[in-house]
N, C-alpha and C positions, 0 to 999 in steps of 0.2 A: 763864268758861264757854266750853267748847270749841265750835268751829263744827262743824256737819255740814250737808251739802247733799243735797237731794232734787232730782234732775234728771228731769223727766217730759216726756211728749209721746206721741202715738200711735206705734205701731211704725213705724220708718223715719224718725222725726223727727230722728235724729242723737244720741240720748241717750248711747249708749255712747262714741261717738267724741268728743263734746264733753266728757263726764265725764273721759275720759283726758287730754285737753288741759288741762282745768281742774286735774286732779291734778298734772300736770307743772309747773304754775305755783306750786304750794304747796310749802312746805319739806318736809313729811312728810304724805303723803296716800295713801289707799287707795280704789279703786273697787270697790264692791259691786254686781255685776251680778245683778239679780233673775233674769234668764233663765238664767244659769249655775247659780244655786242651784236653780231648778226642775229643771234637767237632772241634778242630783245624785240625784234620785229615779230609781232604776233599775227597780224593779218597781212597778206601780200608778200611774205618773205620768199625770196628767190635766191637760194644758196648758190655760191660759185659753181659753175659747171652745169647749172640747171637752165631750163628754158622758161621764158624767153631770154635769149642771150643778152639783148640790150638792157633788159631790166636787171639781170644778174650783174652785169658790168656797172650799171648805175648804183646798185646797192653796194658793190665792192668799194667803189670810190666814196660813197657816203660813209661807209664803215671806216675807211682809211681816214677821212676827214674827222670823224668823231673820235677816233683813237688819238689823233693829234691834238684835238681840243682838250681831251682829258689829260694828255701828257703835258701840255702847256700849263694847265690848271694845277696839276700835281707838282710840277717843277716849281711853279711860282710859290707853292706852299712848302717848299723845302724837301720834297720827295724826289727820288730818282725814278723816272718812269722807265719801264721795260715793256716794250710793245712786242707781242708775240703774234705774228701773222705771216702768211705766205706772200712773199714778194719775189716775183720772177722776171721783172723787166727793169731796165734802166729808167724808163719813163715813170714807173711807179715809185722807184727809189727817189727820183728827182721830186716827185710830188710830195713824198714824205719830207725830204730835206727842205722844201719850200715852206711847208706847213709847220715844220719844227724849227724854223729860223729863230736865232737867238739862243738855241741850245746846242751843246756839243754832242753831235750825233755819232754814236758808235754802232757799226753794222757787223753782225755776226751771222754767218751762214753755216747751219748744221747740215753736213752732207755725208750721211752714212752710206749712201747708195740706195737705189730703188729696190734692189733685192732684199736688203736688210729691212727697209721700211715695209715692204710687202709681208715679210715674215713676222715682224713686230705687230703689224696691224691685224694679221689673221687671228691673233690670240685675244684681241680686245673685244669686249662685249659690244661696245658702240659700233665697231667695225662689222661685227656679225649682224647687227640690226640693219646696217647700211646694205650689207650683202643680200639680206632677205628682201629689201625694197628694190635694189638696183642690180642685183646679180653679181656685184663685185664688192670686195672689201674696200674700205677707204684707201688703203695703200694701193690696191690694184686700180681703183678708179682715177687716182690722181698721180700715178707713177709717171705719166707722160710729162708732168711739169718739171721733171728733172732736166730734160733737154733745154727748154728755154732758160731755166735757172743757170745752167752751166754756160750756155752760149751768151747770155746777156750780162752775167754778173761775175764771171771768173775774174779774179784779180781785184775785186772791189771788196773792201773790208777785210775781215778775218774769217777765213774758212777753216772749219774743223771737220775732219772725218771722225765722227763720234760712234762709229760702228762697234768698236771694242771698248769704249769708255763708259764708265758709269756716269749718270747725270751730274753727280757731285764733282767728279773729276773734270767733266766738261766745263762746269761753272768755274772751277778753280783755274782752268786753262784760259778761259775768257778773261778773267781778271788779270792774270799774269801777262796777257797780251793786249791790254787796254789801248795802248798807243797804236798798235797795228790795226785795231778795229775802228779807230777814229776816222771819220770822213772829213775831208777839207771842204 
């Protein structure tokens, strides 16, 4: 059974960077960035947290579905898929597990704390552009997601407080704890 990885955490937790370092440590791996897939929608794109909420939610689930289609395709071709996306509910995690059936799913939560995320995000150019448009940095805008993440998913998968870890150290820690990350 082929491995696949779900790397999650609130925006700014380090998902994309850590996913790339993890991929570099595997023989054949691909990183599927949910935010990039969302950006593929040229007309009618409604990002998570934007209005109308029903359309935002529909597009989130479409994105999740497409991530899983790509993961299944890459796994069938001999690559280890690593999905990088914000997952904060048991229902969404179950949706991933259903769509990734036939693959060994490993779930990793990066949890440096929202204070660290807000500080990290304040220095990023992308976050400053977000602040100009919305009045908040990405970290500030999405810090509220820490609460449902903790309430819904504590004890599921492998959690890492990566506040003081370099991304390369975090990737090494993930591989060293592969069995703890595996979902049944």
